[in-house]
N, C-alpha and C positions, 0 to 999 in steps of 0.2 A: 554314471552320467553318460548321456547319449552324445555321440560324436557329432560335431557340427558338419552339416552338408550344404553345399551350394545347391539351391533348387531354383531354376534348373541348373545343371552343371555348366560351368563356364567353358567356352571354346576360345582358346588363345593361339596366337601366332606361334608357330614352331615348325620343325621339319621332322616328322609329320606334325600336323596340327595337334595341339595338346588339349586334353579335357581335364579340367580341374573340378573334382567332386568334393574333396575334403580339405581340411587345413594341412594334412600331410602332403597332399598333392600340391597345394599352394606353396608350402615350404620347399619342396623339391624344385618347383618352377623358379622360385625366387633365388635359390642357390645356383641354379644352372644358367639363368638368364644373364647374358652379357650385353652391354650397350645401353644400359638405362640412362636416360637423360638426367635423372636425379638419383645417383647411386647411394647417397646418404639416406634418402627416403626409402629406397629398396632395402637397405640394411635395417632400418628402423622397423619396417613392416615385417621383415623376416624375424626379428627378435620378438615382436608382438605375437606373430603367429606361433612361433616355437614356445613361447611362454604362456599361451592361453590355456588355463586349466578349468576355470569355472564356466558355466554356460554363458554368463554375461561377457566374460573375457573372450570366449570363442566367437560370440556374435560380433563383438567389436573388432576382433582380428579379421574376421571374414569381411566386414565392411571396409577395413583398412586395405586389405588385399584387393578387393574390388575397385576401390578408389584409385589405388596405385596402378592397377592394370588399365583402367580407363584413362588415367592421365598419361600413361606411356603409349596409348594407342594400340594395345595388345589384344583387345577383345575382337572377336570375329562375329559378325552378324548382329551388331548392335547399332 
């Protein structure tokens, strides 16, 4: 199965700025990010990203991560 990739890659707030290309990158960012306005949602998205196995699950996890990042105001250049 092909690994899910964000196209184009997501640019997120961080020091330095963070580029998220895959669900592995998204999981790393979710684990490291502190200060979420909705930490329960952050945990939920992390579990979804980590548990995504099928193509459909990966697509939904990618959408969930993007929605979370948008709701937290973390996207750069959008």
